[in-house]
CHARMM-style PDB file with segment names, atoms N, HN, CA, C and O in Angstrom:
ATOM      1  N   MET     1     109.868  32.776  73.298  1.00  0.00      PROA
ATOM      2  CA  MET     1     110.520  33.738  72.421  1.00  0.00      PROA
ATOM      3  C   MET     1     109.504  34.702  71.806  1.00  0.00      PROA
ATOM      4  O   MET     1     109.816  35.878  71.614  1.00  0.00      PROA
ATOM      5  N   LEU     2     108.303  34.232  71.495  1.00  0.00      PROA
ATOM      6  HN  LEU     2     108.049  33.277  71.651  1.00  0.00      PROA
ATOM      7  CA  LEU     2     107.277  35.095  70.926  1.00  0.00      PROA
ATOM      8  C   LEU     2     106.922  36.213  71.906  1.00  0.00      PROA
ATOM      9  O   LEU     2     106.702  37.355  71.501  1.00  0.00      PROA
ATOM     10  N   LYS     3     106.868  35.881  73.189  1.00  0.00      PROA
ATOM     11  HN  LYS     3     107.047  34.954  73.519  1.00  0.00      PROA
ATOM     12  CA  LYS     3     106.590  36.876  74.216  1.00  0.00      PROA
ATOM     13  C   LYS     3     107.654  37.976  74.177  1.00  0.00      PROA
ATOM     14  O   LYS     3     107.325  39.155  74.307  1.00  0.00      PROA
ATOM     15  N   THR     4     108.904  37.610  74.003  1.00  0.00      PROA
ATOM     16  HN  THR     4     109.172  36.652  73.898  1.00  0.00      PROA
ATOM     17  CA  THR     4     109.997  38.579  73.931  1.00  0.00      PROA
ATOM     18  C   THR     4     109.847  39.477  72.706  1.00  0.00      PROA
ATOM     19  O   THR     4     110.065  40.685  72.799  1.00  0.00      PROA
ATOM     20  N   VAL     5     109.482  38.909  71.573  1.00  0.00      PROA
ATOM     21  HN  VAL     5     109.305  37.927  71.498  1.00  0.00      PROA
ATOM     22  CA  VAL     5     109.326  39.676  70.331  1.00  0.00      PROA
ATOM     23  C   VAL     5     108.174  40.672  70.447  1.00  0.00      PROA
ATOM     24  O   VAL     5     108.317  41.829  70.053  1.00  0.00      PROA
ATOM     25  N   THR     6     107.044  40.237  70.978  1.00  0.00      PROA
ATOM     26  HN  THR     6     106.928  39.297  71.298  1.00  0.00      PROA
ATOM     27  CA  THR     6     105.905  41.155  71.106  1.00  0.00      PROA
ATOM     28  C   THR     6     106.198  42.242  72.126  1.00  0.00      PROA
ATOM     29  O   THR     6     105.795  43.390  71.936  1.00  0.00      PROA
ATOM     30  N   PHE     7     106.893  41.902  73.201  1.00  0.00      PROA
ATOM     31  HN  PHE     7     107.220  40.969  73.355  1.00  0.00      PROA
ATOM     32  CA  PHE     7     107.291  42.892  74.191  1.00  0.00      PROA
ATOM     33  C   PHE     7     108.224  43.921  73.554  1.00  0.00      PROA
ATOM     34  O   PHE     7     108.084  45.119  73.799  1.00  0.00      PROA
ATOM     35  N   THR     8     109.167  43.463  72.746  1.00  0.00      PROA
ATOM     36  HN  THR     8     109.281  42.490  72.547  1.00  0.00      PROA
ATOM     37  CA  THR     8     110.117  44.360  72.081  1.00  0.00      PROA
ATOM     38  C   THR     8     109.395  45.316  71.140  1.00  0.00      PROA
ATOM     39  O   THR     8     109.707  46.507  71.108  1.00  0.00      PROA
ATOM     40  N   THR     9     108.446  44.815  70.384  1.00  0.00      PROA
ATOM     41  HN  THR     9     108.192  43.848  70.409  1.00  0.00      PROA
ATOM     42  CA  THR     9     107.674  45.656  69.460  1.00  0.00      PROA
ATOM     43  C   THR     9     106.934  46.752  70.217  1.00  0.00      PROA
ATOM     44  O   THR     9     106.957  47.916  69.817  1.00  0.00      PROA
ATOM     45  N   MET    10     106.286  46.379  71.296  1.00  0.00      PROA
ATOM     46  HN  MET    10     106.267  45.433  71.620  1.00  0.00      PROA
ATOM     47  CA  MET    10     105.566  47.354  72.107  1.00  0.00      PROA
ATOM     48  C   MET    10     106.539  48.380  72.695  1.00  0.00      PROA
ATOM     49  O   MET    10     106.266  49.580  72.684  1.00  0.00      PROA
ATOM     50  N   HSD    11     107.655  47.907  73.199  1.00  0.00      PROA
ATOM     51  HN  HSD    11     107.877  46.932  73.209  1.00  0.00      PROA
ATOM     52  CA  HSD    11     108.640  48.780  73.830  1.00  0.00      PROA
ATOM     53  C   HSD    11     109.215  49.779  72.824  1.00  0.00      PROA
ATOM     54  O   HSD    11     109.372  50.957  73.147  1.00  0.00      PROA
ATOM     55  N   ILE    12     109.526  49.328  71.626  1.00  0.00      PROA
ATOM     56  HN  ILE    12     109.398  48.372  71.364  1.00  0.00      PROA
ATOM     57  CA  ILE    12     110.057  50.225  70.596  1.00  0.00      PROA
ATOM     58  C   ILE    12     109.044  51.319  70.266  1.00  0.00      PROA
ATOM     59  O   ILE    12     109.412  52.486  70.130  1.00  0.00      PROA
ATOM     60  N   SER    13     107.790  50.950  70.139  1.00  0.00      PROA
ATOM     61  HN  SER    13     107.491  50.002  70.249  1.00  0.00      PROA
ATOM     62  CA  SER    13     106.737  51.931  69.835  1.00  0.00      PROA
ATOM     63  C   SER    13     106.619  52.977  70.934  1.00  0.00      PROA
ATOM     64  O   SER    13     106.531  54.173  70.656  1.00  0.00      PROA
ATOM     65  N   ILE    14     106.619  52.525  72.173  1.00  0.00      PROA
ATOM     66  HN  ILE    14     106.691  51.554  72.399  1.00  0.00      PROA
ATOM     67  CA  ILE    14     106.507  53.454  73.301  1.00  0.00      PROA
ATOM     68  C   ILE    14     107.742  54.338  73.388  1.00  0.00      PROA
ATOM     69  O   ILE    14     107.625  55.549  73.578  1.00  0.00      PROA
ATOM     70  N   ALA    15     108.920  53.749  73.252  1.00  0.00      PROA
ATOM     71  HN  ALA    15     109.016  52.765  73.098  1.00  0.00      PROA
ATOM     72  CA  ALA    15     110.162  54.526  73.343  1.00  0.00      PROA
ATOM     73  C   ALA    15     110.210  55.606  72.265  1.00  0.00      PROA
ATOM     74  O   ALA    15     110.560  56.752  72.547  1.00  0.00      PROA
ATOM     75  N   PHE    16     109.861  55.245  71.035  1.00  0.00      PROA
ATOM     76  HN  PHE    16     109.577  54.314  70.805  1.00  0.00      PROA
ATOM     77  CA  PHE    16     109.877  56.235  69.955  1.00  0.00      PROA
ATOM     78  C   PHE    16     108.919  57.376  70.266  1.00  0.00      PROA
ATOM     79  O   PHE    16     109.281  58.546  70.135  1.00  0.00      PROA
ATOM     80  N   THR    17     107.717  57.047  70.672  1.00  0.00      PROA
ATOM     81  HN  THR    17     107.424  56.097  70.779  1.00  0.00      PROA
ATOM     82  CA  THR    17     106.702  58.071  70.937  1.00  0.00      PROA
ATOM     83  C   THR    17     107.143  59.018  72.045  1.00  0.00      PROA
ATOM     84  O   THR    17     107.030  60.236  71.905  1.00  0.00      PROA
ATOM     85  N   VAL    18     107.639  58.469  73.132  1.00  0.00      PROA
ATOM     86  HN  VAL    18     107.731  57.480  73.245  1.00  0.00      PROA
ATOM     87  CA  VAL    18     108.064  59.310  74.259  1.00  0.00      PROA
ATOM     88  C   VAL    18     109.219  60.227  73.860  1.00  0.00      PROA
ATOM     89  O   VAL    18     109.180  61.428  74.127  1.00  0.00      PROA
ATOM     90  N   VAL    19     110.248  59.665  73.220  1.00  0.00      PROA
ATOM     91  HN  VAL    19     110.281  58.689  73.002  1.00  0.00      PROA
ATOM     92  CA  VAL    19     111.418  60.481  72.851  1.00  0.00      PROA
ATOM     93  C   VAL    19     111.052  61.496  71.775  1.00  0.00      PROA
ATOM     94  O   VAL    19     111.525  62.632  71.811  1.00  0.00      PROA
ATOM     95  N   TYR    20     110.227  61.107  70.831  1.00  0.00      PROA
ATOM     96  HN  TYR    20     109.843  60.184  70.801  1.00  0.00      PROA
ATOM     97  CA  TYR    20     109.798  62.046  69.794  1.00  0.00      PROA
ATOM     98  C   TYR    20     109.028  63.215  70.411  1.00  0.00      PROA
ATOM     99  O   TYR    20     109.253  64.371  70.052  1.00  0.00      PROA
ATOM    100  N   LEU    21     108.121  62.908  71.337  1.00  0.00      PROA
ATOM    101  HN  LEU    21     107.938  61.969  71.628  1.00  0.00      PROA
ATOM    102  CA  LEU    21     107.357  63.980  71.984  1.00  0.00      PROA
ATOM    103  C   LEU    21     108.256  64.884  72.832  1.00  0.00      PROA
ATOM    104  O   LEU    21     107.995  66.081  72.954  1.00  0.00      PROA
ATOM    105  N   MET    22     109.297  64.322  73.408  1.00  0.00      PROA
ATOM    106  HN  MET    22     109.509  63.350  73.309  1.00  0.00      PROA
ATOM    107  CA  MET    22     110.212  65.115  74.230  1.00  0.00      PROA
ATOM    108  C   MET    22     111.163  65.970  73.394  1.00  0.00      PROA
ATOM    109  O   MET    22     111.512  67.079  73.799  1.00  0.00      PROA
ATOM    110  N   THR    23     111.589  65.462  72.225  1.00  0.00      PROA
ATOM    111  HN  THR    23     111.306  64.561  71.897  1.00  0.00      PROA
ATOM    112  CA  THR    23     112.606  66.162  71.440  1.00  0.00      PROA
ATOM    113  C   THR    23     112.073  66.764  70.147  1.00  0.00      PROA
ATOM    114  O   THR    23     112.641  67.730  69.636  1.00  0.00      PROA
ATOM    115  N   GLY    24     111.001  66.213  69.617  1.00  0.00      PROA
ATOM    116  HN  GLY    24     110.540  65.429  70.032  1.00  0.00      PROA
ATOM    117  CA  GLY    24     110.500  66.669  68.321  1.00  0.00      PROA
ATOM    118  C   GLY    24     111.333  66.155  67.159  1.00  0.00      PROA
ATOM    119  O   GLY    24     111.123  66.549  66.012  1.00  0.00      PROA
ATOM    120  N   SER    25     112.285  65.268  67.462  1.00  0.00      PROA
ATOM    121  HN  SER    25     112.456  64.948  68.394  1.00  0.00      PROA
ATOM    122  CA  SER    25     113.187  64.766  66.422  1.00  0.00      PROA
ATOM    123  C   SER    25     112.876  63.305  66.101  1.00  0.00      PROA
ATOM    124  O   SER    25     112.895  62.438  66.974  1.00  0.00      PROA
ATOM    125  N   VAL    26     112.589  63.061  64.821  1.00  0.00      PROA
ATOM    126  HN  VAL    26     112.573  63.766  64.112  1.00  0.00      PROA
ATOM    127  CA  VAL    26     112.357  61.689  64.375  1.00  0.00      PROA
ATOM    128  C   VAL    26     113.657  60.887  64.458  1.00  0.00      PROA
ATOM    129  O   VAL    26     113.647  59.706  64.804  1.00  0.00      PROA
ATOM    130  N   MET    27     114.771  61.539  64.137  1.00  0.00      PROA
ATOM    131  HN  MET    27     114.779  62.499  63.856  1.00  0.00      PROA
ATOM    132  CA  MET    27     116.070  60.842  64.173  1.00  0.00      PROA
ATOM    133  C   MET    27     116.437  60.404  65.588  1.00  0.00      PROA
ATOM    134  O   MET    27     116.809  59.250  65.800  1.00  0.00      PROA
ATOM    135  N   VAL    28     116.338  61.300  66.543  1.00  0.00      PROA
ATOM    136  HN  VAL    28     116.036  62.237  66.371  1.00  0.00      PROA
ATOM    137  CA  VAL    28     116.668  60.958  67.930  1.00  0.00      PROA
ATOM    138  C   VAL    28     115.671  59.932  68.456  1.00  0.00      PROA
ATOM    139  O   VAL    28     116.057  58.960  69.105  1.00  0.00      PROA
ATOM    140  N   GLY    29     114.395  60.148  68.176  1.00  0.00      PROA
ATOM    141  HN  GLY    29     114.081  60.938  67.648  1.00  0.00      PROA
ATOM    142  CA  GLY    29     113.367  59.200  68.605  1.00  0.00      PROA
ATOM    143  C   GLY    29     113.614  57.819  68.032  1.00  0.00      PROA
ATOM    144  O   GLY    29     113.470  56.816  68.730  1.00  0.00      PROA
ATOM    145  N   GLY    30     113.984  57.765  66.765  1.00  0.00      PROA
ATOM    146  HN  GLY    30     114.101  58.580  66.198  1.00  0.00      PROA
ATOM    147  CA  GLY    30     114.253  56.478  66.127  1.00  0.00      PROA
ATOM    148  C   GLY    30     115.484  55.790  66.686  1.00  0.00      PROA
ATOM    149  O   GLY    30     115.484  54.578  66.900  1.00  0.00      PROA
ATOM    150  N   ALA    31     116.540  56.571  66.924  1.00  0.00      PROA
ATOM    151  HN  ALA    31     116.540  57.556  66.750  1.00  0.00      PROA
ATOM    152  CA  ALA    31     117.773  55.984  67.457  1.00  0.00      PROA
ATOM    153  C   ALA    31     117.536  55.413  68.859  1.00  0.00      PROA
ATOM    154  O   ALA    31     117.915  54.278  69.149  1.00  0.00      PROA
ATOM    155  N   VAL    32     116.916  56.199  69.705  1.00  0.00      PROA
ATOM    156  HN  VAL    32     116.608  57.121  69.469  1.00  0.00      PROA
ATOM    157  CA  VAL    32     116.646  55.729  71.068  1.00  0.00      PROA
ATOM    158  C   VAL    32     115.662  54.564  71.036  1.00  0.00      PROA
ATOM    159  O   VAL    32     115.809  53.601  71.789  1.00  0.00      PROA
ATOM    160  N   ALA    33     114.670  54.653  70.171  1.00  0.00      PROA
ATOM    161  HN  ALA    33     114.551  55.435  69.560  1.00  0.00      PROA
ATOM    162  CA  ALA    33     113.655  53.599  70.091  1.00  0.00      PROA
ATOM    163  C   ALA    33     114.234  52.269  69.635  1.00  0.00      PROA
ATOM    164  O   ALA    33     113.675  51.218  69.950  1.00  0.00      PROA
ATOM    165  N   LEU    34     115.327  52.290  68.911  1.00  0.00      PROA
ATOM    166  HN  LEU    34     115.781  53.144  68.655  1.00  0.00      PROA
ATOM    167  CA  LEU    34     115.946  51.040  68.483  1.00  0.00      PROA
ATOM    168  C   LEU    34     116.963  50.516  69.491  1.00  0.00      PROA
ATOM    169  O   LEU    34     116.999  49.319  69.778  1.00  0.00      PROA
ATOM    170  N   ILE    35     117.776  51.398  70.019  1.00  0.00      PROA
ATOM    171  HN  ILE    35     117.746  52.370  69.786  1.00  0.00      PROA
ATOM    172  CA  ILE    35     118.864  50.962  70.894  1.00  0.00      PROA
ATOM    173  C   ILE    35     118.373  50.548  72.278  1.00  0.00      PROA
ATOM    174  O   ILE    35     118.653  49.435  72.725  1.00  0.00      PROA
ATOM    175  N   GLU    36     117.653  51.418  72.950  1.00  0.00      PROA
ATOM    176  HN  GLU    36     117.426  52.322  72.586  1.00  0.00      PROA
ATOM    177  CA  GLU    36     117.257  51.168  74.334  1.00  0.00      PROA
ATOM    178  C   GLU    36     116.342  49.944  74.491  1.00  0.00      PROA
ATOM    179  O   GLU    36     116.635  49.094  75.332  1.00  0.00      PROA
ATOM    180  N   PRO    37     115.260  49.814  73.733  1.00  0.00      PROA
ATOM    181  CA  PRO    37     114.411  48.635  73.896  1.00  0.00      PROA
ATOM    182  C   PRO    37     115.099  47.327  73.515  1.00  0.00      PROA
ATOM    183  O   PRO    37     114.843  46.297  74.138  1.00  0.00      PROA
ATOM    184  N   LEU    38     115.954  47.350  72.519  1.00  0.00      PROA
ATOM    185  HN  LEU    38     116.162  48.187  72.014  1.00  0.00      PROA
ATOM    186  CA  LEU    38     116.645  46.122  72.142  1.00  0.00      PROA
ATOM    187  C   LEU    38     117.574  45.655  73.262  1.00  0.00      PROA
ATOM    188  O   LEU    38     117.664  44.460  73.544  1.00  0.00      PROA
ATOM    189  N   CYS    39     118.259  46.596  73.894  1.00  0.00      PROA
ATOM    190  HN  CYS    39     118.186  47.567  73.665  1.00  0.00      PROA
ATOM    191  CA  CYS    39     119.105  46.239  75.043  1.00  0.00      PROA
ATOM    192  C   CYS    39     118.258  45.683  76.179  1.00  0.00      PROA
ATOM    193  O   CYS    39     118.617  44.678  76.793  1.00  0.00      PROA
ATOM    194  N   ASN    40     117.148  46.326  76.454  1.00  0.00      PROA
ATOM    195  HN  ASN    40     116.855  47.142  75.955  1.00  0.00      PROA
ATOM    196  CA  ASN    40     116.260  45.838  77.511  1.00  0.00      PROA
ATOM    197  C   ASN    40     115.661  44.483  77.169  1.00  0.00      PROA
ATOM    198  O   ASN    40     115.465  43.656  78.059  1.00  0.00      PROA
ATOM    199  N   SER    41     115.371  44.244  75.914  1.00  0.00      PROA
ATOM    200  HN  SER    41     115.530  44.916  75.191  1.00  0.00      PROA
ATOM    201  CA  SER    41     114.787  42.960  75.521  1.00  0.00      PROA
ATOM    202  C   SER    41     115.764  41.817  75.712  1.00  0.00      PROA
ATOM    203  O   SER    41     115.370  40.719  76.105  1.00  0.00      PROA
ATOM    204  N   VAL    42     117.027  42.066  75.439  1.00  0.00      PROA
ATOM    205  HN  VAL    42     117.346  42.958  75.120  1.00  0.00      PROA
ATOM    206  CA  VAL    42     118.042  41.043  75.697  1.00  0.00      PROA
ATOM    207  C   VAL    42     118.084  40.751  77.195  1.00  0.00      PROA
ATOM    208  O   VAL    42     118.128  39.593  77.611  1.00  0.00      PROA
ATOM    209  N   GLY    43     118.069  41.812  77.999  1.00  0.00      PROA
ATOM    210  HN  GLY    43     118.032  42.753  77.661  1.00  0.00      PROA
ATOM    211  CA  GLY    43     118.034  41.630  79.446  1.00  0.00      PROA
ATOM    212  C   GLY    43     116.795  40.886  79.899  1.00  0.00      PROA
ATOM    213  O   GLY    43     116.867  40.027  80.777  1.00  0.00      PROA
ATOM    214  N   TYR    44     115.658  41.213  79.304  1.00  0.00      PROA
ATOM    215  HN  TYR    44     115.599  41.911  78.591  1.00  0.00      PROA
ATOM    216  CA  TYR    44     114.392  40.560  79.644  1.00  0.00      PROA
ATOM    217  C   TYR    44     114.449  39.064  79.321  1.00  0.00      PROA
ATOM    218  O   TYR    44     113.977  38.240  80.105  1.00  0.00      PROA
ATOM    219  N   PHE    45     115.015  38.722  78.190  1.00  0.00      PROA
ATOM    220  HN  PHE    45     115.398  39.391  77.553  1.00  0.00      PROA
ATOM    221  CA  PHE    45     115.123  37.324  77.789  1.00  0.00      PROA
ATOM    222  C   PHE    45     115.907  36.534  78.837  1.00  0.00      PROA
ATOM    223  O   PHE    45     115.477  35.462  79.261  1.00  0.00      PROA
ATOM    224  N   PHE    46     117.057  37.068  79.252  1.00  0.00      PROA
ATOM    225  HN  PHE    46     117.406  37.939  78.907  1.00  0.00      PROA
ATOM    226  CA  PHE    46     117.857  36.370  80.254  1.00  0.00      PROA
ATOM    227  C   PHE    46     117.196  36.383  81.629  1.00  0.00      PROA
ATOM    228  O   PHE    46     117.322  35.424  82.391  1.00  0.00      PROA
ATOM    229  N   HSD    47     116.501  37.455  81.943  1.00  0.00      PROA
ATOM    230  HN  HSD    47     116.398  38.234  81.325  1.00  0.00      PROA
ATOM    231  CA  HSD    47     115.746  37.533  83.198  1.00  0.00      PROA
ATOM    232  C   HSD    47     114.712  36.403  83.260  1.00  0.00      PROA
ATOM    233  O   HSD    47     114.569  35.745  84.291  1.00  0.00      PROA
ATOM    234  N   GLU    48     114.006  36.186  82.173  1.00  0.00      PROA
ATOM    235  HN  GLU    48     114.122  36.721  81.336  1.00  0.00      PROA
ATOM    236  CA  GLU    48     113.010  35.106  82.109  1.00  0.00      PROA
ATOM    237  C   GLU    48     113.674  33.738  82.270  1.00  0.00      PROA
ATOM    238  O   GLU    48     113.130  32.863  82.944  1.00  0.00      PROA
ATOM    239  N   ARG    49     114.825  33.548  81.668  1.00  0.00      PROA
ATOM    240  HN  ARG    49     115.267  34.259  81.120  1.00  0.00      PROA
ATOM    241  CA  ARG    49     115.538  32.266  81.787  1.00  0.00      PROA
ATOM    242  C   ARG    49     115.946  32.005  83.230  1.00  0.00      PROA
ATOM    243  O   ARG    49     115.825  30.880  83.714  1.00  0.00      PROA
ATOM    244  N   VAL    50     116.427  33.031  83.919  1.00  0.00      PROA
ATOM    245  HN  VAL    50     116.526  33.946  83.525  1.00  0.00      PROA
ATOM    246  CA  VAL    50     116.804  32.877  85.323  1.00  0.00      PROA
ATOM    247  C   VAL    50     115.586  32.493  86.154  1.00  0.00      PROA
ATOM    248  O   VAL    50     115.659  31.595  86.993  1.00  0.00      PROA
ATOM    249  N   TRP    51     114.478  33.168  85.923  1.00  0.00      PROA
ATOM    250  HN  TRP    51     114.419  33.898  85.242  1.00  0.00      PROA
ATOM    251  CA  TRP    51     113.268  32.858  86.693  1.00  0.00      PROA
ATOM    252  C   TRP    51     112.750  31.456  86.386  1.00  0.00      PROA
ATOM    253  O   TRP    51     112.218  30.791  87.275  1.00  0.00      PROA
ATOM    254  N   GLU    52     112.895  30.997  85.149  1.00  0.00      PROA
ATOM    255  HN  GLU    52     113.327  31.537  84.427  1.00  0.00      PROA
ATOM    256  CA  GLU    52     112.500  29.628  84.827  1.00  0.00      PROA
ATOM    257  C   GLU    52     113.344  28.632  85.615  1.00  0.00      PROA
ATOM    258  O   GLU    52     112.826  27.628  86.103  1.00  0.00      PROA
ATOM    259  N   ARG    53     114.632  28.904  85.739  1.00  0.00      PROA
ATOM    260  HN  ARG    53     115.053  29.720  85.342  1.00  0.00      PROA
ATOM    261  CA  ARG    53     115.508  28.026  86.537  1.00  0.00      PROA
ATOM    262  C   ARG    53     115.081  28.030  88.002  1.00  0.00      PROA
ATOM    263  O   ARG    53     115.058  26.984  88.651  1.00  0.00      PROA
ATOM    264  N   ILE    54     114.747  29.200  88.513  1.00  0.00      PROA
ATOM    265  HN  ILE    54     114.766  30.049  87.986  1.00  0.00      PROA
ATOM    266  CA  ILE    54     114.305  29.297  89.902  1.00  0.00      PROA
ATOM    267  C   ILE    54     113.016  28.500  90.096  1.00  0.00      PROA
ATOM    268  O   ILE    54     112.889  27.750  91.064  1.00  0.00      PROA
ATOM    269  N   ARG    55     112.064  28.660  89.182  1.00  0.00      PROA
ATOM    270  HN  ARG    55     112.167  29.269  88.395  1.00  0.00      PROA
ATOM    271  CA  ARG    55     110.797  27.901  89.277  1.00  0.00      PROA
ATOM    272  C   ARG    55     111.058  26.401  89.222  1.00  0.00      PROA
ATOM    273  O   ARG    55     110.468  25.635  89.984  1.00  0.00      PROA
ATOM    274  N   ALA    56     111.938  25.985  88.327  1.00  0.00      PROA
ATOM    275  HN  ALA    56     112.417  26.608  87.708  1.00  0.00      PROA
ATOM    276  CA  ALA    56     112.238  24.565  88.186  1.00  0.00      PROA
ATOM    277  C   ALA    56     112.916  24.032  89.442  1.00  0.00      PROA
ATOM    278  O   ALA    56     112.634  22.914  89.874  1.00  0.00      PROA
ATOM    279  N   SER    57     113.804  24.819  90.027  1.00  0.00      PROA
ATOM    280  HN  SER    57     114.034  25.728  89.677  1.00  0.00      PROA
ATOM    281  CA  SER    57     114.498  24.343  91.232  1.00  0.00      PROA
ATOM    282  C   SER    57     113.534  24.229  92.405  1.00  0.00      PROA
ATOM    283  O   SER    57     113.676  23.333  93.238  1.00  0.00      PROA
ATOM    284  N   ARG    58     112.566  25.116  92.478  1.00  0.00      PROA
ATOM    285  HN  ARG    58     112.451  25.844  91.802  1.00  0.00      PROA
ATOM    286  CA  ARG    58     111.570  25.026  93.544  1.00  0.00      PROA
ATOM    287  C   ARG    58     110.691  23.795  93.351  1.00  0.00      PROA
ATOM    288  O   ARG    58     110.288  23.157  94.323  1.00  0.00      PROA
ATOM    289  N   ALA    59     110.399  23.466  92.114  1.00  0.00      PROA
ATOM    290  HN  ALA    59     110.726  23.985  91.324  1.00  0.00      PROA
ATOM    291  CA  ALA    59     109.546  22.301  91.828  1.00  0.00      PROA
ATOM    292  C   ALA    59     110.263  20.999  92.127  1.00  0.00      PROA
ATOM    293  O   ALA    59     109.637  20.035  92.569  1.00  0.00      PROA
ATOM    294  N   THR    60     111.568  20.955  91.894  1.00  0.00      PROA
ATOM    295  HN  THR    60     112.077  21.738  91.535  1.00  0.00      PROA
ATOM    296  CA  THR    60     112.314  19.729  92.099  1.00  0.00      PROA
ATOM    297  C   THR    60     113.037  19.678  93.444  1.00  0.00      PROA
ATOM    298  O   THR    60     113.447  18.607  93.891  1.00  0.00      PROA
ATOM    299  N   GLY    61     113.190  20.825  94.081  1.00  0.00      PROA
ATOM    300  HN  GLY    61     112.857  21.695  93.718  1.00  0.00      PROA
ATOM    301  CA  GLY    61     113.904  20.894  95.344  1.00  0.00      PROA
ATOM    302  C   GLY    61     115.410  20.953  95.184  1.00  0.00      PROA
ATOM    303  O   GLY    61     116.136  20.938  96.178  1.00  0.00      PROA
ATOM    304  N   VAL    62     115.898  21.019  93.946  1.00  0.00      PROA
ATOM    305  HN  VAL    62     115.309  21.031  93.139  1.00  0.00      PROA
ATOM    306  CA  VAL    62     117.337  21.116  93.675  1.00  0.00      PROA
ATOM    307  C   VAL    62     117.671  22.601  93.488  1.00  0.00      PROA
ATOM    308  O   VAL    62     117.038  23.268  92.670  1.00  0.00      PROA
ATOM    309  N   PRO    63     118.650  23.131  94.230  1.00  0.00      PROA
ATOM    310  CA  PRO    63     118.985  24.562  94.099  1.00  0.00      PROA
ATOM    311  C   PRO    63     119.384  24.914  92.668  1.00  0.00      PROA
ATOM    312  O   PRO    63     120.071  24.153  91.987  1.00  0.00      PROA
ATOM    313  N   ALA    64     118.930  26.093  92.235  1.00  0.00      PROA
ATOM    314  HN  ALA    64     118.372  26.711  92.788  1.00  0.00      PROA
ATOM    315  CA  ALA    64     119.252  26.556  90.882  1.00  0.00      PROA
ATOM    316  C   ALA    64     120.651  27.123  90.850  1.00  0.00      PROA
ATOM    317  O   ALA    64     121.061  27.830  91.771  1.00  0.00      PROA
ATOM    318  N   SER    65     121.395  26.819  89.789  1.00  0.00      PROA
ATOM    319  HN  SER    65     121.063  26.245  89.040  1.00  0.00      PROA
ATOM    320  CA  SER    65     122.688  27.453  89.589  1.00  0.00      PROA
ATOM    321  C   SER    65     122.521  28.528  88.545  1.00  0.00      PROA
ATOM    322  O   SER    65     122.247  28.230  87.382  1.00  0.00      PROA
ATOM    323  N   VAL    66     122.679  29.756  88.938  1.00  0.00      PROA
ATOM    324  HN  VAL    66     122.901  29.998  89.882  1.00  0.00      PROA
ATOM    325  CA  VAL    66     122.425  30.896  88.048  1.00  0.00      PROA
ATOM    326  C   VAL    66     123.651  31.357  87.383  1.00  0.00      PROA
ATOM    327  OT1 VAL    66     123.609  32.308  86.602  1.00  0.00      PROA
TER     328      VAL     66
END
């Protein structure tokens, strides 16, 4: 979970900077920086869980149910 939190923090910073530089708007940069990375972080969390199941199934030889 800590990996997800640090990734989210980095992603929010990058998203804000990119959108702010593209639009010049703190409001738009802030809105995009909060919404887009948070959605991606939720996806990332579940992506990691799926891969953990795949790794575990390979180690045990039992097919993973995703």
